[in-house]
C-alpha positions in Angstrom: 19.1 -6.2 -6.5 21.0 -3.0 -6.5 19.1 0.3 -6.4 20.3 3.8 -7.2 21.3 6.3 -4.6 18.1 8.2 -4.9 15.9 5.1 -5.1 17.3 4.0 -1.7 15.9 7.2 -0.2 12.4 6.1 -1.2 12.4 2.5 0.1 13.7 0.4 2.9 16.7 -1.9 3.4 14.4 -4.7 4.3 12.5 -4.5 0.9 15.8 -4.1 -1.0 17.0 -7.3 0.6 13.9 -9.2 -0.5 14.6 -8.5 -4.2 18.4 -8.6 -3.8 20.2 -10.6 -6.5 21.3 -13.2 -3.9 17.7 -13.6 -2.6 16.3 -14.2 -6.1 19.0 -16.6 -7.0 18.5 -18.5 -3.7 14.8 -18.7 -4.5 15.7 -20.2 -7.9 17.8 -22.8 -6.2 14.9 -23.6 -3.9 12.9 -24.3 -7.0 15.5 -26.7 -8.3 15.9 -28.4 -5.0 12.1 -28.9 -4.7 11.8 -30.1 -8.3 14.5 -32.7 -7.8 13.0 -33.9 -4.5 9.5 -34.2 -6.0 10.8 -36.1 -9.1 12.7 -38.5 -7.0 9.7 -39.2 -4.8 7.7 -39.9 -8.0 10.5 -42.2 -9.4 11.4 -39.9 -12.3 15.0 -39.4 -11.2 17.1 -41.3 -8.7 17.0 -40.4 -5.0 20.8 -40.1 -5.0 20.5 -37.4 -7.8 18.0 -35.4 -5.8 20.3 -35.4 -2.7 23.3 -34.4 -4.8 21.4 -31.5 -6.3 20.0 -30.4 -2.9 23.5 -30.5 -1.5 24.7 -27.6 -3.8 21.5 -25.5 -4.0 23.1 -22.7 -2.0 23.6 -19.3 -3.6 26.7 -18.7 -1.5 28.5 -21.3 -3.4 28.2 -19.4 -6.7 29.5 -16.2 -8.4 26.2 -14.4 -8.5 27.4 -11.3 -10.5 28.8 -13.7 -13.1 25.5 -15.6 -13.4 23.7 -12.2 -13.7 26.1 -11.1 -16.4 25.8 -14.4 -18.3 22.0 -14.2 -18.0 22.0 -11.0 -20.1 23.7 -12.7 -23.0 21.7 -15.9 -22.6 18.3 -14.1 -22.5 17.4 -15.6 -19.1 19.0 -15.7 -15.7 17.9 -19.3 -15.3 20.1 -20.5 -18.2 23.5 -19.8 -16.7 22.2 -20.7 -13.2 21.1 -24.2 -14.4 24.4 -24.5 -16.2 26.4 -23.6 -13.1 24.3 -25.9 -10.9 24.8 -28.8 -13.4 28.6 -28.2 -13.4 28.7 -28.1 -9.6 26.6 -31.3 -9.2 28.9 -33.0 -11.8 31.9 -32.3 -9.5 30.4 -35.0 -7.2 28.4 -37.1 -9.6 28.3 -37.0 -13.4 25.2 -39.2 -13.3 23.3 -37.0 -10.9 24.2 -33.9 -13.1 22.2 -35.3 -16.0 19.0 -35.0 -13.9 19.3 -31.3 -13.0 16.3 -29.2 -14.1 14.7 -32.3 -15.6 11.6 -31.5 -17.6 11.4 -27.9 -16.5 12.0 -24.6 -18.3 13.7 -21.3 -17.5 10.4 -19.5 -16.9 9.3 -22.1 -14.4 12.4 -21.3 -12.3 12.2 -17.5 -12.5 8.5 -17.2 -12.0 8.5 -19.4 -9.0 11.5 -17.6 -7.6 9.6 -14.3 -8.0 6.6 -15.8 -6.3 8.7 -16.9 -3.3 10.4 -13.5 -2.8 7.1 -11.7 -3.5 5.6 -13.7 -0.6 8.3 -12.3 1.6 7.6 -8.8 0.3 3.9 -9.1 1.1 4.8 -10.3 4.6 6.7 -7.0 5.2 3.8 -5.0 3.8 1.2 -6.9 5.8 3.2 -6.2 9.0 3.6 -2.6 8.2 -0.1 -2.2 7.5 -1.0 -3.7 10.8 1.2 -1.2 12.6 0.0 1.8 10.6 -3.7 0.9 10.8 -3.5 0.4 14.6 -1.7 3.8 15.0 -4.4 5.5 13.0 -7.2 3.9 14.9 -5.6 4.7 18.3 -5.3 8.4 17.2 -8.8 8.4 15.9 -10.1 7.2 19.3 -8.3 10.0 21.0 -9.7 12.6 18.7 -13.3 11.5 18.0 -14.6 14.8 19.4 -11.7 17.0 18.2 -13.0 19.8 15.9 -11.1 20.3 12.7 -11.9 22.1 9.5 -13.1 19.9 6.7 -11.9 21.3 3.4 -13.4 20.8 -0.1 -11.9 22.0 -3.3 -8.9 23.1 -1.1 -11.2 25.6 0.7 -12.7 25.6 4.3 -16.1 23.9 4.2 -17.5 22.8 7.6 -16.4 21.6 10.9 -15.8 17.8 11.2 -14.1 15.5 13.7 -10.4 14.8 13.4 -11.1 11.3 14.5 -13.5 11.0 11.5 -10.7 12.0 9.2 -8.3 9.5 10.7 -10.8 6.7 10.4 -11.2 7.7 6.7 -7.4 7.3 6.3 -7.4 3.9 8.0 -10.3 2.2 6.2 -8.8 2.0 2.7 -5.6 0.5 4.2 -7.6 -2.2 5.9 -9.4 -2.9 2.7 -6.1 -3.1 0.9 -4.7 -5.5 3.5 -7.7 -7.8 3.0 -7.5 -7.6 -0.8 -3.8 -8.3 -0.8 -4.3 -11.4 1.3 -7.1 -12.7 -0.8 -5.3 -12.0 -4.1 -2.1 -13.5 -2.8 -3.9 -16.8 -2.1 -4.6 -17.1 -5.8 -1.4 -15.4 -7.2 1.2 -17.1 -5.1 1.2 -20.3 -7.0 3.9 -22.6 -8.4 4.9 -22.2 -12.0 5.7 -25.6 -13.6 4.9 -26.3 -17.2 8.0 -27.3 -19.0 8.9 -26.2 -22.5 5.4 -25.2 -23.7 3.3 -25.7 -20.5 2.4 -29.4 -21.0 5.0 -31.1 -18.7 5.4 -33.6 -21.5 8.8 -34.8 -20.3 7.3 -35.9 -17.0 4.5 -37.7 -18.8 1.7 -38.8 -16.4 3.6 -37.8 -13.3 3.7 -34.1 -13.9 0.7 -33.3 -11.8 2.0 -35.3 -8.9 5.4 -33.5 -9.1 3.6 -30.2 -9.1 1.7 -31.0 -6.0 4.7 -32.2 -4.1 6.7 -29.1 -5.1 3.9 -26.7 -4.1 3.6 -28.4 -0.8 7.3 -28.2 -0.1 7.4 -24.5 -1.1 4.2 -23.6 0.5 2.6 -22.4 -2.7 -0.8 -22.9 -4.4 -1.0 -25.4 -7.3 -2.0 -23.7 -10.5 -4.7 -25.3 -12.7 -2.2 -25.1 -15.5 1.1 -23.3 -16.3 0.6 -19.5 -16.4 3.6 -18.7 -18.6 1.6 -16.2 -20.7 -1.6 -16.1 -18.7 -0.6 -13.4 -16.2 -4.0 -12.2 -14.9 -3.8 -13.4 -11.3 -0.2 -12.2 -11.0 -0.8 -8.8 -12.5 -3.9 -8.4 -10.4 -1.7 -8.8 -7.3 0.7 -6.1 -8.5 -2.3 -3.8 -9.2 -3.5 -4.3 -5.6 -0.1 -3.1 -4.4 -0.4 -0.1 -6.7 -3.9 0.7 -5.2 -2.4 0.5 -1.7 0.3 3.0 -2.6 -2.4 5.3 -4.0 -4.1 5.2 -0.6 -0.9 5.9 1.2 -0.4 8.8 -1.2 -3.8 10.2 -0.2 -2.7 10.2 3.5 0.6 11.8 2.6 -1.2 14.5 0.7 -3.5 15.4 3.6 -0.6 15.2 6.1 1.6 17.5 4.0 -1.2 20.1 3.6 -2.1 20.0 7.3 1.6 20.4 8.2 2.0 23.6 6.1 3.1 26.5 8.2 0.0 28.5 7.5 -2.2 25.6 8.6 0.1 23.9 11.2 -2.5 21.6 12.5 -0.2 18.5 12.3 3.5 18.1 12.4 5.7 15.1 11.8 8.2 14.0 14.5 11.4 16.1 14.7 14.8 15.8 16.2 18.1 14.1 15.3 18.2 16.0 12.0 14.8 14.8 10.8 13.1 17.2 8.4 15.7 19.9 8.8 17.0 22.4 6.2 20.5 23.1 5.1 19.7 26.8 4.9 16.8 27.5 7.2 17.1 26.3 10.8 13.4 27.0 11.6 12.0 24.5 9.1 10.3 21.2 10.0 9.9 19.5 6.7 7.4 16.6 6.4 9.8 14.1 5.1 7.5 11.1 5.6 4.9 12.7 3.5 7.6 13.5 1.0 8.7 9.8 0.7 5.1 8.6 0.4 4.2 11.2 -2.2 7.3 10.3 -4.3 6.3 6.7 -4.1 2.8 7.4 -5.1 3.9 9.5 -8.1 6.1 6.7 -9.4 3.7 3.8 -8.9 1.2 4.4 -11.8 4.0 3.8 -14.3 4.9 0.4 -12.8 1.2 -0.6 -12.8 0.7 0.6 -16.4 3.7 -1.4 -17.5 2.3 -4.6 -16.0 -0.9 -4.1 -17.9 0.9 -3.1 -21.1 2.9 -6.4 -21.2 -0.1 -8.8 -20.6 -0.5 -9.4 -24.4 2.2 -12.0 -24.4 2.8 -14.0 -27.6 1.6 -17.6 -27.8 3.2 -19.9 -25.1 6.2 -17.8 -24.2 6.5 -14.0 -24.4 9.2 -12.2 -26.2 10.1 -9.1 -24.3 6.8 -8.8 -22.4 7.7 -11.2 -19.6 11.2 -9.7 -19.3 9.7 -6.2 -18.9 7.3 -7.5 -16.2 10.2 -9.0 -14.3 12.0 -5.7 -14.3 9.0 -3.6 -13.3 7.7 -5.9 -10.5 10.1 -5.0 -7.7 9.6 -1.3 -8.1 6.0 -1.7 -6.9 7.0 -3.3 -3.7 10.0 -1.0 -3.1 7.7 2.0 -3.4 5.0 0.5 -1.3 7.2 -0.4 1.6 9.0 2.9 1.5 5.8 4.9 1.7 4.3 2.6 4.3 7.3 2.7 6.6 7.6 6.4 6.3 4.0 6.9 7.4 4.4 4.4 10.2 7.2 6.6 11.5 5.2 9.8 11.1 2.1 8.5 12.9 4.2 7.0 15.7 5.3 10.6 16.7 2.6 12.7 15.1 2.1 16.1 16.8 -1.6 17.1 16.8 -2.1 20.7 17.6 -5.8 20.8 18.7 -5.5 24.4 19.7 -4.4 25.4 16.3 -7.2 23.5 14.8 -9.6 25.5 16.9 -7.9 28.8 16.0 -8.2 28.0 12.3 -11.9 27.4 12.8 -12.4 30.6 14.8 -10.5 32.7 12.3 -13.2 32.1 9.7 -15.7 34.4 11.5 -18.2 31.5 12.0 -18.8 31.3 8.2 -18.3 27.5 8.3 -21.5 27.3 10.3 -23.6 29.1 7.6 -25.2 25.9 6.2 -26.4 24.8 9.7 -27.8 28.3 10.3 -29.5 28.4 6.9 -31.2 25.1 7.6 -32.4 26.3 11.0 -33.8 29.5 9.5 -35.5 27.5 6.7 -37.6 25.8 9.4 -38.9 29.2 10.4 -39.2 31.2 7.1 -38.9 28.6 4.4 -35.8 27.5 2.5 -35.8 30.1 -0.4 -36.0 33.1 2.0 -33.5 31.5 4.4 -31.0 30.9 1.6 -31.3 34.4 0.3 -31.0 35.9 3.7 -27.9 33.9 4.6 -26.2 34.9 1.3 -26.7 38.5 2.4 -25.6 37.9 5.9 -22.4 36.0 5.0 -21.5 38.8 2.5 -22.1 41.3 5.3 -19.9 39.3 7.7 -17.0 39.2 5.2 -17.3 42.9 4.5 -17.6 43.9 8.2 -15.0 41.6 9.7 -17.5 40.6 12.4 -18.5 37.2 13.5 -21.4 35.6 11.6 -23.2 34.8 14.9 -23.2 38.5 15.7 -24.4 39.5 12.3 -27.2 36.9 12.3 -28.3 37.9 15.8 -28.5 41.6 14.9 -30.5 40.7 11.8 -33.0 38.6 13.8 -33.4 41.3 16.5 -33.9 44.0 13.9 -36.7 42.1 12.2 -39.9 41.6 14.1 -41.1 38.7 11.9 -37.8 36.9 12.5 -37.7 37.7 16.2 -41.1 36.1 16.7 -40.1 32.8 15.0 -36.5 32.3 16.0 -35.0 31.4 19.3 -31.7 33.3 19.4 -30.3 31.1 22.2 -30.9 28.0 20.2 -29.5 29.7 17.1 -26.3 30.5 18.8 -25.7 26.8 19.7 -25.2 26.2 16.0 -21.9 28.1 16.3 -20.4 25.6 18.8 -17.5 23.9 17.1 -17.4 20.9 19.5 -21.2 20.3 19.0 -20.7 20.6 15.3 -18.5 17.5 15.4 -21.3 15.3 16.7 -22.5 13.8 13.4 -18.9 13.0 12.3 -18.1 11.7 15.8 -21.0 9.3 15.7 -20.1 8.0 12.3 -16.4 7.7 13.3 -17.2 5.8 16.5 -19.3 3.3 14.6 -16.8 2.8 11.9 -13.9 2.6 14.4 -15.6 -0.3 16.2 -16.1 -2.1 12.9 -12.5 -1.6 11.8 -11.2 -2.8 15.2 -13.3 -5.9 15.0 -12.0 -6.6 11.5 -8.4 -6.2 12.7 -8.9 -8.5 15.6 -10.4 -11.1 13.3 -7.5 -11.1 10.9 -5.1 -13.9 11.6 -1.5 -14.1 10.2 -2.1 -15.2 6.6 -0.9 -18.7 5.8 0.0 -17.5 2.3 2.5 -15.0 3.7 3.9 -17.2 6.5 
């Protein structure tokens, strides 16, 4: 598979290689080799034919660009591939050549080939997810008690724990990893149906052939051909899309926290990373950029998969072909975003001092809710709410700290002074103490996520 210059910026060489033309063609040859071997074992074709076919099922022996070009005219890449395979087998045995692709159909070859390369793609994603999740959990453990502003509607809200935020980034990725594994177990299945899905040419031996092929290729056996029943396959693609959405959320937060005016996080720098051709001072968040670009493109791929599910009768006209074209884009984007964020988290600069300065710069207003609740216990909620509205407005107008304004108000009012412990009130303005609820939740969730990661074994479906 060739990708454009700009596409290559947003993915990885490893994922490009998975869907490369030669990789897909070799997967098609693996199908043909497994088909011949299974049919020979069931007595459908001679053993000598199966060996002759296996001996030339090597993509390096063929002119792949010519096969791809011919496939466009034929309407399917499998047609010229089978033709060339048959010609090559015939060079050694005319009799064996008559048994090439026996009882199968073009979609069987291509769908199974896409399943095989997709398994490799999922292996790359699973490995990347493990690395990224572990990095996030390690960072979270280091910053369970690190105060940071929580922001809602793009505005400062309250103080939370940076570790809590990191755990919140990691959890959807772990869920995505689990969902991808579970969905892959169902979706990575052999396609074998013959002309209209009935395996009529193989008569009563079709099921046995399918089981042998699936065992050889390490795939699940489908209940029936899924030529136009694409639900499990599309569901797998949609799970990849959801993962990219979660990666996009991390990238969004990272890019916002890396803005110069915020500057609480920074991606790794050096060796030309994140530089500017005009402004030497810049430290651009290039990992976030790649992940955001991938996230922006992914919904279109997912929508296309859904749009082509209404395939006609027993073989789609245009729908299936569109699906084949859209499918690699999901994985190219996913691995590009994933790898970019793995690189970012491996060298992420966390400026805890800046986090604290950003909190302090807000004059203590982010503690207003906690103070209001404390006052409500003394004077009732309605009065406390009204009082805090007045005091926060006074704080903004005066430029003072909310703690000072509230203290002055309590000391100036005999009724408040009798009911409120100023020393206790002032503890509500402690940023580290304010992280305690988030820290408790994060610590508990961190333990759960680590236990889940430990329990996850390498998936057999992706081996």
